[in-house]
C-alpha positions as CSV (number, residue, x, y, z in Angstrom):
1,M,-192.5,-175.7,-81.4
2,I,-195.1,-172.6,-82.0
3,D,-194.5,-170.5,-79.1
4,V,-190.9,-170.7,-79.8
5,I,-191.5,-169.1,-83.3
6,K,-194.5,-167.0,-82.2
7,T,-191.5,-165.8,-79.1
8,S,-188.8,-165.6,-82.0
9,L,-191.2,-163.7,-83.9
10,I,-192.0,-161.0,-81.3
11,T,-188.7,-160.7,-80.3
12,A,-187.3,-159.9,-83.9
13,N,-190.5,-157.2,-84.0
14,F,-189.5,-155.8,-81.2
15,I,-185.9,-155.6,-82.2
16,A,-186.8,-153.8,-85.3
17,K,-189.3,-151.5,-83.9
18,G,-186.1,-150.4,-81.9
19,L,-184.2,-150.3,-84.6
20,I,-186.3,-148.3,-86.2
21,L,-187.1,-146.0,-83.5
22,A,-182.8,-145.9,-83.1
23,I,-182.5,-144.6,-86.5
24,T,-185.1,-142.0,-86.6
25,G,-184.0,-140.7,-83.1
26,L,-180.7,-139.9,-84.6
27,F,-181.4,-139.0,-87.5
28,L,-184.0,-136.4,-86.1
29,A,-180.6,-135.6,-83.0
30,T,-178.7,-134.6,-86.7
31,M,-181.2,-132.6,-88.4
32,P,-180.7,-129.5,-86.1
33,G,-177.0,-129.1,-87.1
34,K,-177.8,-130.3,-90.9
35,L,-180.4,-127.1,-91.2
36,V,-178.1,-124.9,-89.2
37,S,-174.4,-125.8,-90.9
38,S,-176.6,-125.3,-94.0
39,S,-174.8,-122.8,-96.5
40,G,-177.9,-120.5,-95.9
41,P,-177.9,-116.8,-95.1
42,N,-177.0,-117.7,-91.2
43,Q,-174.0,-119.4,-92.5
44,S,-172.4,-115.4,-92.5
45,S,-172.2,-115.2,-88.7
46,N,-169.4,-117.8,-88.8
47,T,-167.3,-116.2,-91.4
48,F,-165.3,-113.2,-92.5
49,N,-166.4,-111.7,-95.5
50,F,-165.2,-109.6,-98.5
51,F,-168.4,-108.5,-100.5
52,R,-167.0,-107.0,-104.1
53,I,-168.0,-103.0,-103.7
54,V,-169.6,-101.7,-107.1
55,E,-168.4,-98.5,-107.9
56,N,-170.9,-97.2,-111.1
57,P,-174.1,-99.6,-109.8
58,S,-176.5,-99.4,-113.0
59,S,-180.1,-99.1,-112.1
60,E,-181.0,-102.2,-114.0
61,K,-178.5,-103.7,-111.8
62,S,-179.7,-102.6,-108.6
63,D,-181.4,-105.1,-107.2
64,Q,-179.1,-107.4,-107.5
65,L,-176.9,-105.2,-105.3
66,Q,-177.2,-104.3,-101.2
67,S,-176.9,-100.3,-100.2
68,V,-174.7,-100.0,-97.4
69,K,-174.3,-96.6,-95.5
70,I,-171.3,-96.3,-94.3
71,S,-169.3,-93.3,-92.6
72,E,-165.8,-91.9,-92.7
73,R,-163.9,-89.3,-91.4
74,G,-166.7,-87.0,-90.2
75,R,-169.1,-87.9,-92.9
76,S,-171.9,-90.6,-94.0
77,F,-172.8,-92.2,-97.8
78,V,-173.9,-95.1,-99.2
79,I,-172.0,-97.6,-101.3
80,F,-173.5,-100.6,-102.9
81,T,-172.4,-104.1,-102.5
82,E,-172.8,-107.2,-104.4
83,L,-175.6,-109.3,-102.2
84,S,-172.9,-112.7,-102.1
85,P,-169.5,-112.0,-100.5
86,S,-166.6,-112.4,-103.4
87,F,-164.4,-114.6,-100.2
88,S,-165.0,-115.6,-97.1
89,I,-162.2,-116.9,-94.3
90,P,-164.7,-119.3,-91.6
91,V,-163.7,-118.6,-88.5
92,S,-162.1,-122.4,-87.7
93,E,-159.4,-121.0,-90.2
94,I,-158.6,-118.4,-88.0
95,I,-155.6,-118.6,-85.5
96,S,-155.4,-115.3,-83.7
97,I,-156.0,-111.6,-84.6
98,T,-154.4,-108.9,-82.5
99,I,-156.0,-105.6,-82.6
100,E,-154.3,-102.3,-81.3
101,R,-155.1,-98.9,-81.2
102,E,-152.6,-96.9,-83.5
103,E,-152.9,-93.1,-83.9
104,T,-153.8,-91.7,-87.6
105,R,-151.6,-89.6,-90.0
106,G,-152.6,-86.1,-90.4
107,S,-154.5,-85.2,-87.2
108,K,-153.0,-85.6,-83.4
109,G,-155.0,-87.4,-81.1
110,D,-157.2,-89.6,-83.6
111,Y,-156.6,-93.3,-83.5
112,A,-157.7,-96.0,-85.2
113,Y,-158.0,-99.7,-84.8
114,K,-156.2,-102.0,-86.4
115,A,-156.9,-105.5,-86.7
116,T,-154.0,-108.6,-88.0
117,F,-155.4,-111.5,-88.5
118,S,-153.3,-114.9,-88.6
119,I,-154.4,-117.6,-90.5
120,S,-154.0,-120.8,-91.4
121,K,-151.8,-122.0,-93.9
122,T,-154.2,-123.3,-96.6
123,Q,-156.5,-120.8,-96.3
124,K,-153.9,-118.1,-96.6
125,E,-152.5,-119.7,-100.3
126,K,-156.4,-119.0,-101.4
127,F,-156.5,-115.9,-99.7
128,N,-153.2,-114.8,-101.4
129,D,-154.7,-116.3,-105.0
130,F,-158.6,-113.9,-103.9
131,A,-156.2,-110.7,-103.1
132,S,-153.5,-110.9,-106.8
133,V,-156.7,-111.8,-108.1
134,N,-158.6,-108.7,-107.6
135,G,-156.0,-106.1,-106.6
136,Q,-156.6,-102.7,-106.9
137,R,-160.4,-103.0,-106.3
138,R,-162.1,-102.4,-103.1
139,F,-164.1,-104.6,-101.0
140,D,-166.8,-103.9,-98.0
141,F,-165.3,-106.0,-94.9
142,R,-167.8,-108.1,-92.6
143,F,-167.7,-110.4,-89.8
144,G,-171.1,-111.6,-90.0
145,D,-173.6,-108.7,-90.4
146,K,-170.9,-106.4,-89.0
147,R,-169.0,-104.6,-91.7
148,L,-165.2,-104.0,-89.9
149,G,-165.0,-101.9,-93.0
150,T,-163.3,-101.3,-96.7
151,V,-160.5,-102.4,-97.5
152,Q,-158.3,-102.8,-101.0
153,F,-155.4,-105.1,-102.0
154,V,-152.3,-103.9,-102.7
155,G,-149.3,-106.3,-103.2
156,R,-148.5,-109.8,-102.5
157,F,-148.6,-110.8,-98.7
158,A,-146.1,-111.8,-96.5
159,G,-146.1,-115.3,-94.4
160,N,-149.9,-116.2,-92.6
161,E,-151.0,-112.8,-91.9
162,F,-152.8,-110.0,-93.3
163,A,-153.9,-106.6,-91.3
164,T,-156.7,-103.7,-91.7
165,F,-157.4,-100.5,-90.6
166,L,-160.7,-100.9,-88.8
167,E,-163.8,-98.5,-89.4
168,P,-165.2,-98.6,-85.3
169,T,-163.4,-96.2,-83.4
170,D,-165.1,-97.0,-80.3
171,S,-163.3,-99.6,-78.3
172,A,-166.7,-101.1,-76.9
173,T,-168.6,-101.5,-80.5
174,V,-164.8,-102.7,-81.9
175,K,-164.9,-105.5,-78.7
176,E,-169.0,-106.2,-79.3
177,I,-168.1,-107.4,-82.8
178,F,-165.3,-109.5,-81.9
179,S,-167.0,-110.9,-78.9
180,P,-168.8,-114.7,-80.1
181,I,-164.7,-115.7,-81.3
182,K,-163.0,-113.5,-78.0
183,N,-161.1,-116.5,-77.1
184,K,-158.8,-115.5,-80.3
185,V,-158.9,-112.3,-79.9
186,N,-155.0,-110.7,-78.6
187,W,-155.6,-107.1,-77.4
188,K,-152.4,-104.8,-77.2
């Protein structure tokens, strides 16, 4: 009888240890994913972000802003943006992005790339609300840490699409920026 009890206790002990090890292993296996998917700064690499441009930064608020050097029409200058994005669109909400080269107005031979984003219906509703509240304001538009350009919202948008011209005019640069999600990008 004592041998049966000892055997039962030993078996229960092995089962308990095995269960604890299994739970610990499961916890450790899922923990790196939890750390990566936190809302820290690395999350921005999976989102399209709109950073509000501060037109006239005061010196006392400059530590709360980031400076961004940009180039437009052959000249370089610095703009200041808020540190955190005002609005983000997760890559998972992007249905497709169509990129096409268009000649710019005014001078023959100059061109820009236009990106048309097709987004989910629920994301489009959030985007419309954000654009309506921020009409006429300028934003620095980025995919992760890559700048796409400066955008300004004018009017409401129809359907589930919005379009913007990209700042980079070199096709290799544009392809590199969108390479992490190339399966969602269509080139015209």
